[in-house]
N, C-alpha and C positions, 0 to 999 in steps of 0.2 A: 541476352540481357544479363548484366551483372546482378549479384545478390543485392548490393547497395541500391542500385537503380530500381530494382523490383520493390524493395521495401519502401523506399522513399516516395514511390509513386502510388502506394496503396492509399485508399481513402475509405476506411471502414466508417460506418455511421454509428455503430455501437460496439464498445470495447469493454471486456472484463479485464480488470487489472488485479493481479493476485500477488501480494506480498507474503511474508512469513510470519506475520503476527497471528495471535490466536484465532482471530475471526476468519482466517483462511479456511477454517473448517466449514464455514458456511458455503463456500464456493462448491466444494465437492458434494456437500449435502443437497444443495440445490441442483447441481448439474447431474447428479446420479439418480434423481427421482425418475421413476419409471414413466411418468406422464409429463416429463419436462419438455417444454418447447423453448429451447435456449434463445434468449433475446439478443445475444450479442453476435457480431460478425467475426470478431477476432478475440483471442485471449493473449494478453501480455503478462509475463511473469517477471518477478524480481529475483535476480541471483540464482540461488540453488532451488528455488521453487520450480525451476526448469526440470529438476530431477523428479518432481512430485506430480506435476500436472501437465496434461496435454496442452500445447500452446502453439501459437503462430509466430510470436516474437519474444525472445528473452531480452532482459535489460540487465546490464552489469556495468555501472558507471564507475568502475575502477580501472586502473592501468592493468590490463590483462598480463603484461609481462611480469610486473611486480607480484600480482596475485598468484600466478602460477609458480613463482619461485618460493612460495611459502612452504616451509618444511612440514607444516601440519596439513598440507593440501596436496599430497602426492598424486591424486587422481584428477585434480583440476585441469592440469595441462592436457592430459589425454582427453578428458570430457570435451574441452573447448576445441581441441584439434579435430575431433571426430564429430563434432556437432553437425547435424543436418538441418538445424533450424537457425535462422539469422539471430545474431546477438547484437543489439544496439549498445554501443560502448563509446568511450571517450575519443577514440581514434581508430583508424584502419590499421590492421597488422597483416603483413603478408603471410606470416606463419599461422594465422587463424583465419581461414578463408571465409568463414561466415560472419566475421566481424563487420559491422556497419558503423561508420562514424556518425555520431550524433550531431545534427546541424545546429550547433549552439548558437551561432551568430544569428541565424534566421529565426530561431525561437525567441531569443531575447528581443530581437527587433519587433516580433509580433506581439509579445506580451508587454513590451515596454517596461521591463523590470528585470532584476537579476536575483530574485528570491527563489533560487533553485537550490535549496539546501538539503535535498534527499533524492534518491532515485525516484520514489513516487511523484515528487514535484516535477522532475524532468518529464516523466511519463505524461502527467496531466497537461503540462505546458505544450508538449508536442502534440497531444491529442487535440488541444484547442486550436493549434496552428493549422492542422490538416483537415479541420472541419468535423471532427467526431461530435455527434449530437447527444449521446447518452453514454455515461461512464459508470460502470459497476465496480465498486471498490471493495476488495476483500483482503484481509490480512495486513491492512495498513493502519495500525492502531496507534502507535507512537507512545502510548503509556499503558502500563499494565498493573494489575492488582497486586502482584508480588514484588514490584519494584518501586522504591520511593522516588527514583529519578526518571523523568520523562526522556524518551528518545529525542535526539536532535532532529529538527526538520518539521516538527508538527505545526509550528506557526506558519512556515512557509507554505505548507500543504493547505492549511486553512485559508490563507490569503488567496491562493490560486483557485480554491473552490468558490470563494466569494466572487472572483472574477468570472468564473463559469456561470454563476447565477446571473450576473450582470449581462453576460452575453447570450443568455438563454440556453446554455448547455445544461442538460439534466444530469444529475449524478445520484447514485443510490448506494447506501451504506448499510450493511446488515446490522441488526440490533444487538449483535454480540460485539460490536466494535466500539472502542472508546473514541474513535475519530468524530469530531464535532459532537461529542456526547450522545451518539446514537444509542449507546447502551443505557442512557437515562430516560429514553423515551417511554411514554405510557400510551396505551391503547384506550381511547375514550369512545364509549358506546352511548350515543345521545338519546335521551329519554323520548324525544319527539320523533325518533326514527331518523332515516337518512343515513348517508354513508358515515362510517366510523372515521375517527381522526387519530392520527399518530402525532403526539405532541411532545416537545421538549419542555422541561420546566423553565419558568422565567424567574430570574432572580427577584426575590422580594414578594413573590405571590405563592399561594398554596393551592392544592387541588380542592381541599374541602372548606377553605375559608375559616378554619379554626384558629390557627396561629398567625394569621395574616390575611390580607385581602385575597379573596378567591380569584383565581385566574379567570379572566372574563370569557375565555373560550369554553369554559366548563359550566354547565348549569346545575341547579340543585339536584335534579333527578338523574344526572348522567352517571354512568358507571366508569370508573377509572381503574384500569388494570396495569400493573407494572409489566415491562417487557422482560425478556429472558436475561437481561444484564449480560456482562461480559463472560465468556466461557471461562470456567476455573482453569488455572494453570497447574499442571501436575506439580506436586510438592514431594521433595525427597524426605527421607527419614528424619533429617534434622530441620525440617520445615523451611528449607531453602528452595526458592522457586527455580524451576528448571529454565524458565524463559529469561533471556538477558537482553540488555540493550544492543542496539545495532540491528542490521537486517539479517540476523541469523547467518552471518557470513564470517569466514575466517579473517576477512580483512579488518575486523574491529577487535581482534585479539592480539595480545602480545605475540611475538614470534614463536614462543613455546606453547601457545594455546592456553595459557594458565589463567589469564584474567583480561578483562576489557582494558583497553588503553585509555589514558586520559585524553581529553580533547586536544591537548597540545602535543601529544606524542605522534610520531610518524607511524602510520599503521603498517602492520603485517610483515615488513621486510627489513632485516638487518643488513649491514654492509656485507657481512660474511655470506649471506644468502644471495647477494647480487653478483658475486664473483663466479 
């Protein structure tokens, strides 16, 4: 059986998807607990998260030939050539034996939309198509405390998670992620007892009823506690955040690695590097 056939025939029921945003920390913190009973069947990782986390499938939705010609990524070609784990990508490559071509047409026919504006969106849409029932999302944050500009793709991701809800597919986001404002959630302990609630703030309403109408989900005697918020990003001596836009991949840098490209620029590879 070929690598592609094996991968495309898999039907996991629960998948952990791990990107490279700050909330990826929650993945290893949960997975490394001594009493952890891991609820997922497979782990899918984005780009170079493959170097950090044990996984069953890597995702790299770039042209691997262009990516591995990048002068700032001399080890990428060797890493992909020697990979023993399948890599879902934009097409099959004979020189990269573990590359599996993403079934784009089948995915779009299933979701009946083309809002595939990021690698995480591709992952979620594919999971929907193959029947995954529960998706655990780590490191897929899309905007960060130290950056004024949001990462592209967040709206498409939010749209697809809404489709998941409509289809009865459950998804779970750590409270350190800004995805769907998970980092703004509060924990509510109800005065009358019963299970605690994890709630997002609703625009126009307040928890205490002081500066606006009280959120109807919270009673007078309920205890409201803020979550952990987004994990702080390490700052350098000049107060510049070390986290940057993109999927923490060389593909979103200019060829010399000096700065992120604009949206209109061609990523990663100059003509000199193609020759």
